[in-house]
C-alpha positions in Angstrom: 27.4 65.6 68.6 26.8 67.8 65.5 29.0 66.9 62.6 29.7 69.7 60.0 30.1 68.1 56.6 32.7 69.7 54.3 31.4 71.7 51.3 32.7 69.2 48.7 30.7 66.4 50.5 27.6 68.5 50.4 28.0 69.3 46.8 28.6 65.7 45.9 25.5 64.7 47.9 23.4 67.2 46.1 24.8 66.0 42.7 24.1 62.4 43.5 20.5 63.3 44.7 19.8 65.2 41.5 21.1 62.3 39.5 18.9 59.8 41.3 15.9 62.0 40.7 16.7 62.4 37.0 17.1 58.6 36.5 13.8 57.8 38.3 11.9 60.5 36.4 13.3 58.9 33.1 12.0 55.6 34.2 8.6 57.1 35.0 8.5 58.7 31.6 9.0 55.3 30.0 6.1 54.0 32.0 3.8 56.7 30.6 4.5 55.5 27.1 2.9 52.1 28.0 0.3 52.0 30.7 1.4 50.1 33.8 -0.8 47.2 34.8 -0.3 46.1 38.4 0.2 42.4 39.0 -3.0 41.0 40.6 -5.1 43.8 39.0 -7.7 43.6 36.2 -6.2 43.5 32.8 -7.8 45.1 29.7 -11.4 43.9 29.3 -14.1 43.7 26.7 -17.3 45.0 28.2 -21.0 44.8 27.3 -23.2 45.9 30.1 -22.8 43.4 32.9 -21.0 40.9 30.7 -17.3 41.2 30.1 -14.2 39.2 29.2 -13.0 40.2 32.6 -10.0 38.6 34.4 -8.1 39.3 37.6 -4.6 37.9 37.2 -1.0 38.2 38.5 2.4 37.2 37.3 3.7 33.7 38.0 6.9 33.7 40.0 9.4 30.8 40.5 7.9 29.8 43.8 4.4 29.6 42.3 5.8 27.7 39.3 7.2 25.0 41.6 4.0 24.7 43.6 1.8 24.6 40.5 4.1 22.0 38.8 4.9 24.3 35.9 8.0 23.8 33.7 9.0 27.4 34.0 7.7 30.7 35.6 6.0 32.1 32.5 2.2 32.8 32.3 -0.2 34.5 34.6 -2.3 32.9 37.4 -6.0 33.7 37.8 -6.9 35.2 41.2 -10.6 35.8 40.4 -13.1 35.6 37.5 -15.7 38.3 38.1 -19.2 38.1 36.6 -19.2 38.4 32.8 -18.4 36.6 29.5 -15.4 34.9 30.9 -17.4 33.5 33.8 -20.4 32.4 31.7 -18.6 31.0 28.6 -15.2 29.9 29.8 -14.3 27.2 32.3 -11.9 29.4 34.3 -11.2 28.9 37.9 -9.2 30.6 40.6 -5.7 29.1 40.5 -5.7 28.3 36.8 -2.6 29.5 34.9 -3.0 31.1 31.5 -0.1 29.8 29.5 -1.0 31.0 26.0 -3.5 33.5 24.4 -4.4 32.5 20.9 -1.4 30.1 20.9 1.0 32.9 21.9 3.0 32.2 25.1 2.2 34.7 27.9 5.2 36.2 29.6 3.5 38.7 32.0 0.3 40.5 32.9 1.4 43.4 30.7 2.0 41.0 27.8 -1.5 39.5 28.2 -3.0 43.0 28.4 -1.2 43.8 25.1 -2.5 40.6 23.3 -6.1 41.2 24.5 -5.8 44.7 23.1 -5.1 43.2 19.6 -8.4 41.2 19.6 -11.5 42.6 18.0 -15.2 42.2 18.6 -16.3 38.8 17.3 -12.8 37.3 17.3 -12.4 33.8 18.7 -10.3 33.8 21.8 -8.4 30.6 22.9 -6.7 30.3 26.2 -4.3 27.5 27.0 -4.5 26.7 30.7 -2.7 24.7 33.3 -4.8 23.3 36.2 -3.2 21.0 38.8 -0.6 19.9 36.4 -3.1 19.2 33.5 -2.9 21.4 30.3 -6.0 22.1 28.2 -7.6 24.9 26.1 -10.8 26.8 26.3 -12.3 29.2 23.7 -15.0 31.9 23.3 -16.0 34.8 21.1 -15.8 38.4 22.1 -19.3 39.8 22.0 -20.1 41.7 18.8 -21.5 44.8 20.7 -18.6 45.0 23.1 -16.6 48.1 23.7 -13.1 48.2 25.0 -12.6 49.4 28.6 -9.0 50.0 29.6 -7.8 50.7 33.2 -6.9 54.3 32.7 -5.4 55.0 36.2 -2.3 52.9 35.8 0.1 55.6 34.6 -1.0 58.0 37.4 -0.6 55.2 40.0 2.9 54.5 38.5 3.8 58.1 38.9 2.6 58.1 42.6 4.5 54.9 43.4 7.7 56.3 41.8 7.2 59.6 43.7 6.9 57.9 47.1 10.0 55.9 46.4 12.0 58.9 45.2 10.9 61.1 48.2 11.7 58.3 50.7 15.1 57.5 49.4 16.0 61.2 49.0 15.0 61.7 52.7 17.2 58.7 53.7 20.1 59.9 51.6 20.2 63.4 53.0 19.4 62.2 56.5 16.3 64.5 56.7 14.9 62.5 59.6 15.3 59.2 61.6 15.5 56.5 59.0 12.8 54.4 60.6 10.4 57.3 60.7 11.2 58.2 57.0 10.6 54.6 55.8 7.4 54.3 58.0 5.9 57.4 56.4 6.8 56.0 52.9 5.2 52.7 53.8 2.0 54.4 55.0 1.9 56.5 51.9 2.3 53.4 49.7 -0.5 51.7 51.6 -2.8 54.7 51.1 -2.1 54.9 47.4 -2.4 51.2 46.9 -5.7 50.9 48.9 -7.4 53.8 47.0 -6.1 52.5 43.6 -6.9 48.8 44.4 -3.5 47.3 43.8 -2.2 47.1 47.3 -4.7 46.3 50.1 -3.8 46.2 53.8 -3.8 42.4 53.6 -1.3 42.5 50.7 0.8 45.0 52.6 1.1 42.7 55.6 1.7 39.7 53.4 4.7 41.6 51.9 6.4 41.5 55.3 9.0 38.7 55.3 9.2 37.6 59.0 11.8 34.8 58.4 14.9 37.1 57.9 13.7 39.4 60.7 13.5 36.4 63.1 17.0 35.3 62.0 18.2 38.8 62.6 16.8 38.9 66.1 18.1 35.4 67.0 21.7 36.1 65.8 21.7 39.6 67.3 21.4 38.0 70.8 24.9 36.4 70.3 26.6 39.6 69.4 24.9 41.4 72.3 26.1 38.8 74.7 29.7 39.1 73.3 29.4 42.8 74.0 28.1 42.1 77.5 31.0 39.8 78.2 33.4 42.5 76.9 35.0 39.8 74.7 35.5 42.0 71.7 36.9 44.8 73.8 39.3 42.3 75.3 40.3 41.0 71.8 41.1 44.5 70.6 43.3 45.3 73.5 45.0 42.0 73.2 45.7 42.7 69.5 47.4 46.0 70.5 49.7 44.1 72.9 50.5 41.2 70.5 51.2 43.6 67.6 53.3 45.9 69.9 51.3 48.9 68.9 52.3 48.8 65.3 49.7 50.9 63.6 49.5 48.9 60.3 49.4 45.5 62.0 46.8 46.6 64.6 44.5 48.1 61.9 44.8 45.0 59.7 44.1 42.7 62.6 41.0 44.7 63.6 39.6 44.3 60.1 40.2 40.6 60.3 38.5 40.4 63.7 35.5 42.3 62.2 35.4 40.0 59.2 35.4 36.8 61.4 32.7 38.0 63.8 30.5 39.2 60.8 30.6 35.6 59.5 28.9 34.2 62.6 26.6 37.0 63.9 24.7 39.8 62.3 27.2 42.3 60.8 25.1 45.3 61.8 25.5 44.3 65.5 29.2 43.5 64.9 29.8 47.1 63.7 28.0 48.6 66.7 30.4 46.7 69.0 33.6 47.0 67.0 33.6 50.7 66.0 33.6 52.1 69.6 36.5 49.9 70.4 38.2 51.1 67.2 37.7 54.7 68.2 39.4 53.9 71.5 42.4 52.4 69.7 42.6 55.3 67.3 42.6 57.8 70.1 45.3 55.9 72.1 47.6 55.4 69.1 46.9 58.8 67.5 45.5 57.2 64.4 43.1 58.8 61.9 39.9 56.8 62.6 38.1 57.5 59.3 39.9 55.1 57.0 40.1 52.5 59.8 36.3 52.6 60.3 35.6 52.5 56.6 37.8 49.5 56.2 36.0 47.7 59.1 32.6 48.5 57.6 33.8 47.0 54.3 35.2 44.0 56.1 32.0 43.6 58.0 29.9 43.7 54.8 32.2 41.2 53.1 32.1 38.9 56.1 28.3 39.2 56.3 27.9 38.4 52.6 29.9 35.2 53.1 27.3 33.3 55.1 23.5 33.0 55.3 23.3 34.5 58.8 25.9 37.3 58.5 23.9 39.8 56.5 20.2 40.8 56.3 20.0 40.5 52.5 21.4 37.0 52.7 18.8 36.1 55.3 16.1 37.4 53.0 17.6 35.6 49.9 17.9 32.3 51.8 14.3 32.5 53.1 12.8 33.6 49.8 14.7 31.2 47.5 14.9 28.3 50.1 18.7 28.2 49.8 20.8 26.1 52.1 23.4 27.4 54.6 26.2 25.5 52.8 25.3 27.2 49.5 26.6 30.5 50.8 29.8 29.0 52.1 30.5 27.3 48.7 29.5 30.1 46.4 30.0 33.3 48.4 32.8 32.7 50.8 35.6 32.1 48.3 35.0 35.3 46.3 34.4 37.3 49.5 37.9 36.2 50.7 39.4 37.4 47.4 37.5 40.7 47.9 38.7 41.0 51.5 42.3 40.4 50.5 42.1 43.0 47.6 40.5 45.6 49.9 43.1 45.1 52.7 45.9 45.3 50.1 44.5 48.5 48.7 43.9 50.1 52.1 47.3 49.1 53.4 49.0 50.7 50.3 46.9 53.8 50.3 46.0 54.6 53.9 47.2 52.2 56.6 50.9 52.6 55.7 50.6 56.3 56.1 49.2 56.1 59.6 51.6 57.8 62.2 53.8 55.5 64.2 55.1 56.1 67.7 58.2 58.3 67.3 59.2 58.0 70.9 59.8 54.5 72.4 59.1 55.8 75.9 55.6 57.0 74.8 55.0 53.7 73.1 55.9 51.7 76.2 53.8 53.9 78.4 50.8 53.3 76.1 51.4 49.6 76.0 51.6 49.6 79.8 48.3 51.4 80.0 46.6 48.9 77.6 48.0 46.0 79.7 46.5 47.5 82.9 43.1 48.0 81.2 43.3 44.5 79.8 44.0 43.0 83.2 41.0 44.9 84.6 38.6 43.3 82.1 36.9 40.5 84.0 36.4 38.1 81.1 34.1 35.2 82.1 35.7 32.5 80.0 33.3 29.8 81.2 30.3 31.8 79.9 32.2 32.5 76.6 32.8 28.8 76.2 29.1 28.1 76.7 28.3 30.8 74.1 30.8 29.4 71.7 29.3 25.9 72.2 25.8 27.1 71.5 27.0 29.0 68.4 28.7 25.9 67.1 25.5 23.9 67.7 23.5 26.6 65.8 25.9 26.4 62.8 25.6 22.5 62.8 21.8 22.9 63.0 21.9 25.3 60.0 23.7 22.6 58.1 21.6 19.6 58.9 18.2 20.4 60.4 16.8 21.9 57.1 17.1 18.4 55.7 14.3 17.5 58.2 12.1 20.4 57.4 13.3 22.8 60.2 13.7 26.3 58.8 16.6 28.7 59.6 14.4 31.2 61.6 13.5 28.5 64.1 17.2 27.5 64.4 18.4 31.1 64.9 15.6 32.0 67.4 16.1 28.7 69.2 19.8 29.2 69.6 19.5 32.9 70.7 16.8 32.3 73.3 18.5 29.2 74.6 21.4 31.5 75.5 19.0 33.9 77.2 17.6 30.9 79.1 21.1 30.1 80.2 21.9 33.8 81.0 18.5 34.3 82.7 19.8 37.2 84.9 20.9 39.1 81.8 17.8 38.3 79.6 15.9 41.5 80.4 19.0 43.6 79.7 19.8 41.9 76.4 16.2 42.0 75.1 16.1 45.8 75.8 19.3 46.1 73.7 17.8 44.4 70.7 17.4 47.3 68.3 13.6 47.5 67.7 14.2 50.5 65.4 16.0 48.2 62.9 13.2 45.6 63.1 10.6 48.3 62.4 12.8 49.7 59.6 12.9 46.3 57.8 9.1 45.8 58.3 8.3 49.2 56.8 10.9 48.6 54.0 9.1 45.4 53.1 5.8 47.2 52.9 7.4 49.9 50.7 8.9 47.4 48.3 5.7 45.3 48.4 3.8 48.3 47.1 6.3 48.7 44.2 5.9 45.0 43.5 2.1 44.8 43.5 1.9 48.0 41.4 3.8 46.2 38.7 6.7 48.7 38.9 9.4 46.0 39.6 8.0 43.8 36.8 8.1 46.7 34.3 11.7 47.4 35.3 12.7 43.8 34.8 10.8 43.7 31.5 12.5 46.9 30.4 15.9 45.4 31.2 15.0 42.2 29.3 14.0 44.3 26.3 17.1 46.5 26.5 19.4 43.4 26.7 17.3 41.5 24.2 17.0 38.6 26.7 20.8 38.1 26.9 
């Protein structure tokens, strides 16, 4: 079905696209003022023939800081010490963390690069290091005949990285192609630029892919697909119409609540794919405008997904990366999400839902309710299977609460629960596996590679440093 967008929508889309381009170009212009140094790349070096104060370092993140027994995530970690002055005169090893340069605390690779640029030939250089929890200092002099060699491709690489990101997201915004194809082309472009420039090898690209949230996504999608297979949500929607006696406002509000509840327990992307077709059926039968209803359900789904660790892909990613517990999302996210849901439903009810047309003729209304009742009775709901599904889901939730205490990670729990259901529903396993949206999985994989390139190029670090400077650390 081809959808013709209104002119004002097209104009707004173009305006937003232009604004995005302008903002990112402004960021790029800021990077040209100060050369961008990729994390994990060679910082500014003092060179004399084959001898050089030459280091290969990257920024320390909170996970590294915890593993290296550091008090905070400042400093840079040494990936390699190539041949040169640093290797011959300093006791530097792979895995050492440079905490201070000439007694000045190091905040990032860019900061170390700046401090090294202040040193002159013959100056004494002192590095404070942390190695396996032990802190000590090493010193050497920069050779008198040395000349400064600066990595001069950084600004151009920054421009290429920003260009790839801009083009990719413009293509996504204007729907210029299938979203997975667009992101895949962006990811390949980022790998080519990174490989030729030396900051993003193929190994780093594959390391950027976070499989934990993808596995949680697959495992929890199985539950929503089985609910669709059992026609449980379809049954619930028709039941809502009968219970609410086809009152438009009550039916719409109930559908939003149903969407929110299912998004708490299974992936909200899959929930929307199941709920929206049912909503279109309800809108057609009750002569409702489906647009505000679908928008409200999408917002309800997002709010529900944000309330738990398993409801939303970003939450899956955050929990895996930051090692957050399932209960943390319930305690810190669910209360505010409930407030947001109530505020959204109140607003939508006042602005849109209350204006939905009601049945003016009681005969037409009764005829519609009779039709819904006939369709409801024709749905063969397998309650015994739904009880099994509910039991396994409860077991998965309990496992999310307690098994991480014994070292079992959420991906194993989600996959274990999902494939346990497929083992129970062996005759449906092939059909369910075919329904798992491989396009979404590939989209997330390519997006990880795209963002990984921005990370390893130093772009994300420069953006964070820029915000810190702008806010003066507040």
